[in-house]
C-alpha positions, 0 to 999 in steps of 0.5 A: 512513460506513456503518454496516456493510460490504456490498454496496450494494443493486443494484450491484456495490460494496462497502462497507468502513467503517473505524471511527475515530469522527469520522475514520471513512470508507468504502472502496468497491470495485467495477467502475465506482466511477471513472465514479461518483466525482463523485457519491461525492465531492460530499458531501465537496466541498460546494461547495468547490474540488476539486484532482485531484493524479495522475502523468503516466501515470495522467493519460493513462488515468484523468484525463478520466474522473474529470473528466468524473464530477466535472463531471457531478456538478457538482463544480468542480475542476482538476488537478495532474499530477506526474512519474511514479516513486518520485522524486516521493515526496521533498522537492522532489516535495512542495515541488514540489506544495505550491508548485504547489497555493498558486499555485492558491490552495487554502485550508483548505476545499479538497479534494485528490483523490489520483488514482494508485498508492502514490506519488502517494497518500502524497505527496498525503496528506502534502501534504494534512497539512501545507498549512495545518496539514491539509486533506481528501483523498480517495483513488482508488487506481489500482493493486492495491498501493495499493487493498488497502494504502497508500490505506488507514489514514492513513499519508502520507509521503515518502522520505529518503536514510536510508530509505523513508517516514521522514518523513510523518504520519498523516492520514486521507482522507475517502473511498477509491474503489477501482475494480477495472475500473481495474486492467486499465490496469495493467502486468502487473509492477505488478499481480503486485507489488500482489498480494504485498500480498494475500498478506500479509494472509493471512499475518499473521493469516488462514490461510483467506484464504491457502487461498482465494488458493491456490485462487483467486489464479490466476484473480484475477491473470488477470483474475476481475473478481468475485474481484478485488472479494472480495480486494480487499475482504477486504484492506480489512476486514482492514486497516481492523479493524487500523487501527481498534484501533491507528491509530498503529501502537503496537501490532498495526498493526505486524502489517501491515509482515510482510516490509517490513523486508527489504524496504525494505532490498532496495528502498533497495540496489537504488536505487529505479529500478524494478529492483525494486518496492515489492511485489516487495520485500515478496514477498522480505521475506516469504520472508526473515521466514518463513526467519527464523522457520524458522531460530529454530524458530518456524515449521515448514518446510512453512509456509515452503515453501508461502509460496514456492510460492504466490508463485512460482505466480503469478510474483512473486520470492522471493530477492534473485538474482531481481531482476537488475542489483543488486550485493546486500551483506549487510553493507549490507542489514542496515545498512539495517535499522538505519535503518527507522522500526520500530526501537525503543529502538536494536533492530529490530523483526521481524514473525515467524511461527509459521506462515501466519496467524499472525504476532507482533512481536518484537525478540528476533532473535539478530544471528547468525540474521538474518546467517545468514539474509541470507546464505542468501538472497543466496547462492540 
């Protein structure tokens, strides 16, 4: 692992360390990282069998590149291709993946490589955590959302009927490879959904970064490769710092859930069928979190409006009504929030804000304020 973050000599790759002692690892961010993945992964393979897991869509775009890179580095392995979509992140998907891995004949020295977005990253990470009581894995995130959030920090898991990510484990990867060029193959809507998680880091505790996004976000979204690398690396540094302070989310790491209590409820109500992507739900959820903060006289109205304006400026949804084909019900959304994994001692935990860049954790939310904000969001 690197001792300090920074640009590698003579390259366009930025290295961000996650400082967790013996479980620490590097995040490598930059162009053409995928083409060089074999050499980056080789020290962790160390003669071991490597199994790459991806979904059908990612396989079409990127599996050959990764396989060629591994082969050129003398790293042997094979691939498991899973169905695409959120439904794969389930007990059925986990069971199917584990069955396939055991058919291949994995052992404790096997190295898994998760090539894909958040669904594959979470699923493969959880499989690595439970297979043979724990084997190593590497994250190669192929979506913006996964590059800035889900691939970093060791949260793995699957969805169940009661809610999202309720079954899982903390299991850190050995390496994260975030290729900025890979994002060119990402559908526009998927990219924008990931941008919501980028905005989240500014809203949590980095107002200068939010201001940077207001200035540079539109160009970054349109494809400026240097701005993309800088934004992704800044997000990764923020998350690495928080994870190093609170690996298992006993305190400050919960700040990373800004917008997620609302967002997960919205996702569940929408049925995980593609009508509402995770990042879109987070965007709407952040707006609702700031609206709740404003209603409780915690947050100035101009900051809440500024968040909405920036999300709208790049084309993200900011209210449930922006999602077509879903019948929203206020009581159902509040009930779903009660099933969220962030509930503590029977009390809902919220991430609220005193302003952009000044978020905090609380359970002290009056029921009438929550009900009013949900009702207003559904009526808007």
